[in-house]
MITOR-693811 format. One record per residue: residue in one letter; z, y, x of N, C-alpha, C in turn. Coordinates in steps of 0.001 Angstrom, whole numbers, padded with zeros to 6 digits, always signed. Atoms other than C-alpha are relative to their C-alpha. Example, Ala and Ser with C-alpha at 12.3 -4.5 7.8 and 13.67 -1.06 7.14 Angstrom:
! MITOR-693811
a+000000-001190+000890+007800-004500+012300+000000+001200+000900 s-000060-001190-000820+007140-001060+013670+000730+001090-000770 
! end
This chain:
! MITOR-693811
m-000457-001424+000891+000153-000079+000069-000231+001690+000965 n+000163-001076-001257-000627+003728+001286+001318+000406+000372 f-001412-000458+000199+003205+004635+000618+000730-000829-000422 s-000954+001180+000304+006648+003294-000072+000443+000897-001438 l-000803-000127+001398+007995+003374-003836+000768-001040-000051 t-001073+000839+000581+011220+001892-004615-000551-000593-001350 q+000064+000647+001600+011484-000387-007971-001443-000535-000274 i+001696+000564+000199+007446-001842-007608+000894-001413-000301 p-000104+001519+000046+007435-005312-008844-000391-000857+001539 d-000098+000881-001103+007227-008094-006530-001497-000625-000155 r+001352-000126+000328+003263-008465-006684-000306-001207+000788 n+000241+001065-000831+002508-011795-005659-001919+000353+001150 l+001045-000121-001153-000233-011573-002185-000880-001229-000221 k+001120+000806-000363-003709-013073-001766+000092-001026+000853 p+000355+001046+001386-004290-016166-001736+000590+000033-000906 r-000869+000038+001011-002463-016100-004940-000359-001204-001114 i+000029+000908+001006-002160-018985-007136+000404+000323-001560 n-000304-000727+000832-000708-016686-009828-000179+001401-000053 g+000403-001061-000481-001281-013202-010629-001497+000242+000342 i+001648-000166-000115-004826-013859-010918-000472+000895-000418 t+000857-000837+000713-007320-011000-011623-001467-000829+000118 m+000760+000427+000124-010706-012461-012722-000900+000972-000652 i+000931-001267+000494-013568-010001-012914-001442-000638-000518 m+000969+000241+000717-016918-010338-014830-000681+001040+000661 d+001215-000453+000173-020149-009278-013499-000936-000233-000683 k+000951-000044+001239-022592-008548-016015-001219+000418+000523 g+001308-000601-000390-025513-007487-013778+000210+001250+000870 l+000196-000923-001070-024112-005198-010875-001393-000512+000938 s+001007+000408-000803-026934-004680-008501+000685-000209+001631 i-000215+000716-001172-026590-005887-004738+000746+001125+000756 e-000668-001227-000170-025623-002254-003773+001674+000287-000753 e-001233+000029+000568-023012-002073-006435+000836-000149+000198 a-000606+000660-000408-021739-004841-005759+000641+000106+001643 k-000741-000422-001468-020839-003705-001940+000893+001358-000263 n-000519-000903+000198-019774-000378-003366+001430-000280-000642 f-000989+000180+000918-017158-002048-005813+000903-000638+000953 l-000373+000742-000609-016370-004319-003297+001116+000913+001375 s-000547-001093-000899-015299-001300-000712+001195+000332-000165 i-001316-000551+000336-012475-000260-002754+000733-000748-000848 a-000771+000675+000739-011787-003011-005016+000684-001227+000290 h-000199+001352-000795-011834-006337-002953+001436-000319+000180 p-001293+000750-000125-008071-006668-001994+000349-000412-001355 h-000765+000131+001677-007234-006846-005993-000933-001182-000456 i+000764+001081+000442-010073-009505-006517+000292-001434+000338 d-000386+001155-000418-008902-013113-006531-001668-000867-000693 i+001234+000947+000333-012156-014918-008568-000984+001052-000622 l+001119-000819+000670-015515-013416-009700-000805-000883-000863 k+000590+001210+000852-017449-014962-012650-001481+001353-000370 l+001521-000595+000214-021585-013867-012749+000061-000259-001811 g-000804-000098+001462-020468-013598-016937-001289-000902-000018 f+000299+001199+000439-022343-016144-019067-001394-000548+000901 g+000800+000528-001151-026035-016613-017649-000834+001019+000718 t+000757-000717-000767-026847-014046-015941-000462-000150+001382 a+000283+000335-001301-027033-015705-012723-001652-000595+000098 f+001316+000954-000509-030322-017098-013850-001093+001104-000056 v+001121-001506-000262-032249-013554-014114+000444+000853+000863 t-000030-001072-000767-030596-011977-011530-000617-000075+001610 p+000687+000218-001557-032907-011354-008286+000927+000284+000703 d-000787+000012-001535-031852-011957-005111+001712-000578-000023 l-001241+000596+000883-028904-014203-006553+000616-000507+001428 e-000729+000582-001393-027969-015765-003184+000191+000931+001234 e-000469-000998-000928-027617-012600-001352+001014+000646-000739 k-001226-000874+000675-025342-010787-004268+001114-000876+000308 i-001322+000727+000058-023383-014312-004055+000895+000220+001882 n-000098+000070-001423-023194-013959+000081+001202+001407+000161 v-000872-000977-000181-021501-010371-000587+001007-000035-000288 y-001182+000216+000339-018742-011661-002629+000396-000646+000958 q-000168+000621-001044-018501-014217-000426+000772+000396+001434 s-000427-000107-001648-017963-012815+003180+001016+000652-000644 y-001410-000546-000037-014772-011025+001253+000601-001154-000428 d-000627+001323-000036-013719-014447+000828+000567-000071-001674 i+000344+000111+001547-014276-014032-003008-000322-000794-000352 p+000888+001121+000543-014874-017438-005015-000869+000925-001098 v+000455-000508+001328-017519-016766-007376-000438-001126-000410 y+000560+000826+000836-018583-018666-010413-000816+000113-001053 f+001313+000059+000852-021440-019189-012704+000824-000205-001467 g-000602-000100+002013-020425-018404-016735+000071-001083-000480 g+000359+001412+000532-019624-021400-018711-001041+000500-000894 t+001299-000123+000914-022566-020237-020986-000859-000520+001275 l+001189+000850-000907-024761-021457-017908+000413-001378+000206 f-000658+000934-000160-022728-024597-017610-000787-000614-001384 e+000378+000564+001467-023533-025329-021514-001403+000500-000191 a+001098+000290+000344-026928-024414-021068-000898-001071+000851 f+000965+001058-000732-027878-026957-018332+000608-001655-000628 l-000518+000993+000849-025694-029286-020205-001174-000815-001627 i+000192+000405+001290-027357-029086-023663-001844-000469+000335 r+001813+000472-000401-030837-029548-021821+000267-001185+000888 n+000017+001180-000899-029414-033016-020251-000015+000927+001153 q+000057-000419-001321-029286-031192-017079+001387+000065+000896 f-001433-000059-000609-025714-031795-015832-000240-000067+001799 n+000001+000231-001458-026420-033185-012557-001238+001214+000791 d+000807-001480-000648-029152-029850-011838+001214+000814+000164 y-000993-000776+000100-026268-028052-012716+000988-000027+001647 i-000881+000432-000932-023944-029746-010051-000903+000537+001366 d+000775-000532-001045-027327-029191-007710+000164+001193+000373 v+000161-001532-000217-027695-025545-008216+001139+000327+000686 c-001592-000444-000435-023286-025011-007616-000552-000162+001606 k+000075+000354-001498-024131-026894-004070-001035+000657+000710 r+001058-001084-000288-027367-024726-003709+000598+001269+000845 y-000817-001500-000212-025159-021477-003805+001399-000054+000695 n-001805-000218-000658-021985-022640-002238+001070+000361-001054 i-001078-000457+000780-020180-022244-005233+000987-001277-000443 r-000627+001162+000606-017270-024245-005572+001344+000028-000851 y-000912-000219+000933-015427-022747-008563-000914-000215-000903 m+000731+000289+000964-016933-024067-011711+000950+000177-001424 e-000514+000050+001207-016189-023430-015382-000572-000967-001324 v+000609+000703+000950-016574-025763-018075+000653+000401-001451 s-000244-000663+001438-016641-024449-021751-000878-000769-001112 d+000521+000336+001211-017697-025371-025190-000095+000823-001058 g+000076-001079+001295-017964-022034-026900-001052+000214-000882 s+001420-000262+000747-021621-022379-027749-000666-001422-000531 i+000682+001444+000333-022378-025922-028022+001887-000886-000310 t-000850+001125+000075-020308-028940-029350-000188-001429+000757 i+000416+000811-000593-019265-031229-027260+001498-001110-000287 p-001075+001365+000395-016982-034559-028030+001517+000785+001442 h-000515-000571-001174-013503-033300-026375+000278-000972+001069 a+000063+001031-000855-013471-036604-024617-000660-000082+001050 e+001061-000570-001229-016527-035950-022759-000049+001125+000613 k-000368-001311-000855-015663-032501-021842+000959-000006+000601 c-001078+000696-001236-012753-034129-020043-000948-000349+001062 g+000813+000647-000816-015251-036125-018367-000523+000840+000800 y+000964-000470-001194-017187-033658-016863+001300+001245+000660 i-000945-000548-001221-014065-031705-015604+000044-000877+000877 e-000429+000908-001173-012739-034673-013836-001478-000033+000783 k+000895+000053-001015-016213-035289-012540-000549+001083+001043 l-000271-001108-000393-016444-031776-011592+001013+000337+001493 t-001277-000403-001197-013022-031737-009590-000506-000532+001627 k+000429+000550-001319-015045-033696-006983-000796+000894+000983 y+000326-000740-000747-016830-030835-005766+000301+001313-000097 g-001005-000909+000053-014341-028270-006315+001104+000587-001136 t-000785-000544+001178-012372-026037-008695-000128+000201-001343 v+000040+000370+001396-012170-026582-012162+000510+000985-001058 l-000851-000793+001336-011419-023906-014744-001133-000402-001229 s+000362+000495+001494-011688-025196-018562+000108+001015-000916 e-000014-000946+000777-012362-022659-021194+000688-000791-001547 v-000174+000710+001298-010558-023637-024520-000309+001366-001156 g-000038-001110+000875-011415-021335-027586-001710+000206-000311 s+001220-000027+000462-014870-020955-029507-000456+001842-000046 k+000364-001599+000141-017077-017764-029656-000429+000308-001195 d+000472-000159+001945-017613-018078-033411+001318+000529-000606 a-000922-001007+000685-015443-015452-034719+000901-000820-001334 e-000187+000491+001186-015132-017625-037942+000265-001421+000310 h-000866+001279+000005-013771-020926-036353+001252+000066+000961 i-001277-000185-000215-010390-020582-036266+000369-001613+000833 i-000346+001080-000574-008527-023246-033885+001555-000010-000325 p-001412-000211+000054-004802-023748-035013+000799-000646+001139 p-000500-000435-000918-002415-023298-032547+000379-001431+000324 y-000152+000884-000534-001331-026875-032247-001430-000875+000515 k+001040+000648-000522-004860-027792-031447-000309+000700+001417 w+000445-000553-001308-005351-025359-028853+001104-000889+001285 i-000817+000562-000716-002189-026729-027139-000263-001479+000493 e+000838+001031-000371-003719-030207-027188-001093+000019+000677 l+001061+000108-000399-006971-029312-026053+000423+000932+001589 m-000303-000508-001490-005317-027153-022986+000604-001212+000963 k-000518+001429-000423-003042-030281-022518-000634-000856+000858 a+001184+000570-000064-005927-032296-022135-000676-000233+001242 e+000985-000261-000989-008013-030780-019877+000614+000408+001414 l-000695-000237-001127-005373-029375-017484+000334-001718+000843 n-000307+001696-000706-004561-033705-017117-001448-000476+000662 a+001117+000453-000445-008085-034132-016645-000608+000672+001412 g+000322-000575-001771-008158-031831-013380-000426+001425-000217 s+000400-001265-000256-008817-028322-014608+001232+000756+000977 s-001272-000753-000609-006516-025835-012256+000265+000996-000735 y-000506-001008+001088-006771-023303-015018-000500-000472-001493 v+000768+000448+000817-007383-023447-018503-000076+001653-000185 i+000259-001447+000311-009056-020205-019977+000253+000176-000950 a-000224-000667+001815-008099-018364-023230-001085+000959-000249 e+001382-000552+000576-011469-017669-025266+000445+001436-000297 a+000007-001203+000611-012139-014002-025548-001328+000518-000146 r+001289-000321-000615-015450-013681-024597+000109+001659+000817 e-000202-000951-001064-016466-010250-022449+000457+001183-001370 s+000041-001398+001052-015932-007951-025842+001834-000375-000487 g-001636-000059-000010-012279-009323-026236+000715-000226-001752 n-000280+000150+001425-012381-010064-030174-000490-000963-000731 v+000138+001145+000508-012931-013400-030830+001380-000939+000481 g-001281+000687-000557-010221-016719-029919+001348+000300+000073 i-001564-000140+000218-006423-015379-029186-000043+001647-000247 y+000117-001111+000399-007939-012171-030403-000377+000096-001376 r+000745-000448+001063-008630-010767-034060-001238+000936+000222 g+001545-000859-000125-011984-009186-034789-000091+001477+000637 s+000050-001491-000727-010291-005959-034233+000484+000408+001511 g-000434-000296-001159-008952-006868-030600+001273-000207-000044 e-001312-000238+000025-005703-007034-031666+000407-001921+000195 v-000385+001478-000145-003725-010540-030252+000479-000736-000991 r-000494+001054+001140-002921-013230-032293+001263-000591+000170 e-000948-000092-000748+000478-012944-030986+001008-001476-000438 g-000901+001118+000339+002373-016038-032952-000689-000947+001037 l+000911+001042-000304-000855-018121-031706+000279+000005+001728 v-000226+000007-001698-000077-016852-027549+000956-000809-000054 q-001039+000612-000477+003473-017607-028004+000605-001372-000414 e-000032+001461+000634+003278-020867-029550-000921-000705+001335 i+000405+000651-001319+001204-021767-026777+000672-000526+001349 l-001078-000341-000982+003358-020679-024362+001409-001136+000081 t-000827+000497+000624+005985-023116-025938-000353-001542+000967 q-000152+001481-000416+004595-026280-024245-001276+000202+001415 i+001129-000178-001492+001797-024786-021491+000577+000844+000735 s-000603-000867-001433+002854-023079-018116-000817+001326-000197 g+000691-001202+000173+001736-019252-018410-000827+000006+001268 e+000766-000077-001189+000909-019807-014891-001123-000716+000197 k+000996+000595+000281-001707-022373-015880-000927+000472-000759 i+000740-000442+000823-003340-020091-018234-000807+001089+000419 l+000358-000960-000470-005762-017708-017351-000894+000915-001559 w+000581-000716+001345-006092-014963-020567-001184+000727+000641 e+000843-001517+000623-009228-013118-021253+000086+001081-000396 a-000131-000973+000515-008420-009933-021584-000829+001457+000578 p+000812-000840-000696-011111-007042-021044+000496+001283-000678 q-000151-001429+000836-009333-004312-023420+001108+000211+000973 k-000771-000593-000321-006706-002059-021939+001530-000513-000815 s-001446+000092+000836-003851-002799-024736-000008-001647+000052 q-000593+001427-000461-004459-006648-024092+000149-000693+001054 q-000534+000287-001536-003948-006467-020608+001553+000658-000005 l-001358-000879-000242-000720-004284-021283+001065-000942-000813 y-000521+000995+000995+000182-006884-024243+000754-001428+001415 f-000070+001096-000997+000129-009754-021497+001023+000491+001016 l-000861-001145-000856+001902-007318-018834+001565-000390-000403 e-001239+000322+000812+004774-006946-021127+000441-001317-000394 l-000673+001648+000279+005244-010668-022289+000316-000534+001449 l-000143+000739-001222+004807-012256-018927-000347+000624+001805 g-000024-000424-001433+005056-009849-016022-001111+000439+000919 c+001136-000470-000836+002989-008189-013153-000694-001069+000315 n+001345+001391-000582+001390-011842-012215-000385-000772-000954 v+000884+000802+001005+000239-012826-015327-001605-000115+000422 n+001675-000034-000501-003532-014085-014768-000661+000457-001206 l+000735-000429+000631-005993-012071-016243-001582-000048+000339 g+001451+000103-000576-009869-012545-016544-000635+000759-000708 n+001014-000828+000252-012742-010811-017743+000608+001440+000045 i-000187-001362-000263-012236-007412-016165-001072+000720+000608 a+001074-000925-000549-014547-005019-015415-000175+000547+001201 p-000147-000037-001607-015287-004076-012124+000572+001406-000131 t-000475-000944+000129-014537-000635-012983+001496+000074-000644 e-001928+000453+000888-010925-001855-014646+000995-000239+001533 v-000760+000444-000891-009895-002985-011347+001157+000529+000635 i-001226-000489-000762-007953-000774-009576+001017+000629-001159 p-001214-000528+000719-006249+000944-013059+000530-001155-000232 l-000721+000893+000041-005305-002547-013615+001182-000486+000844 e-001357+000672-000887-003358-003407-010778+000782+000881+000296 a-001476-000664+000409-001750+000034-011027+000489+000067-001332 m-001051-000128+001301-000665-000944-014755+000747-001192+000482 r-000518+001212-000424+000509-004375-013026+001186+000291+000743 l-001053-000610-001080+002749-002038-010603+000981+000937-000841 g-000831-001482+000172+004379+000291-013222-000352+001491+000435 l+000694-000713-000566+001749+003005-012018-001018+000439-000946 r+000738-000556+001309+000251+003843-015391+000906+000123-001020 g-000783-000536+001084+001329+005752-018113+000640-001139-001094 d-000338+000345+000853+001475+002609-020302+001354-001210+000607 t-001229+001017-000441+004066+000491-018048+000878+000532+000990 f-000908-001076-000902+005409+003410-016176+001331-000422+000158 h-001278+000483+000152+008694+002015-017309+001134-001204-000119 l+000138+001299+000014+008676-001217-017130+001149-000689+000761 y-001021+000161-001468+010264-001633-013581+001120+000350+000446 l-000920-000815-000168+012513+000854-013575+001447-000103-000377 n-001526+000328+000771+016122+000279-013539+000656+001388-000797 k-000281-000793+001124+017730+002063-016509+001525+000781+000593 
! end
């Protein structure tokens, strides 16, 4: 840090196993990525090339290399995994990950229906090639999953080898663990936490109010994802009580 302040919470240091900030890149240019990393890299733990953008990104290998040069793991959005899977190209997906030296992989079923035992089978297979993140929750706002089912699915996917389960919200933060308005489904979240360790969940939280909710609930070392590049520094400040929303969280009364 640039200077000393007392009453700053104990933020886990990189490489972190919790307190993770996952960034979503939806189409930065290579130069934009370089500029972004020049200021934000100390606060980025993993980076997702959102949904299927990797398929259409020019100079993809160069862009991935830029992120990896800062020791930031890169992975493809779960929608790309599903795009390979629905075309019966699972082995091609593995080959693509190998080609680009991608060691993190997301297994999701937000856009297609996969029998859950089969999904867990894909998780287990991919653990042979790297770190697996699996996403629970549908991208369809009309598909409401009851809390007991979230817990059941998360437990099974962690047992299959997922390092973290991702609580679905989309890049807009209005499905899954959130209502259409972006409001947190608090009962759902708190029931999940009775059975699943918060350290094993990566909460997608693209909106500031959602980030604040989880910081207040679980502290500065909560795992947060789908953070926009422009929000990395503001989020880190908010984690440490250096933004108005969290200013009083860590001060001695």
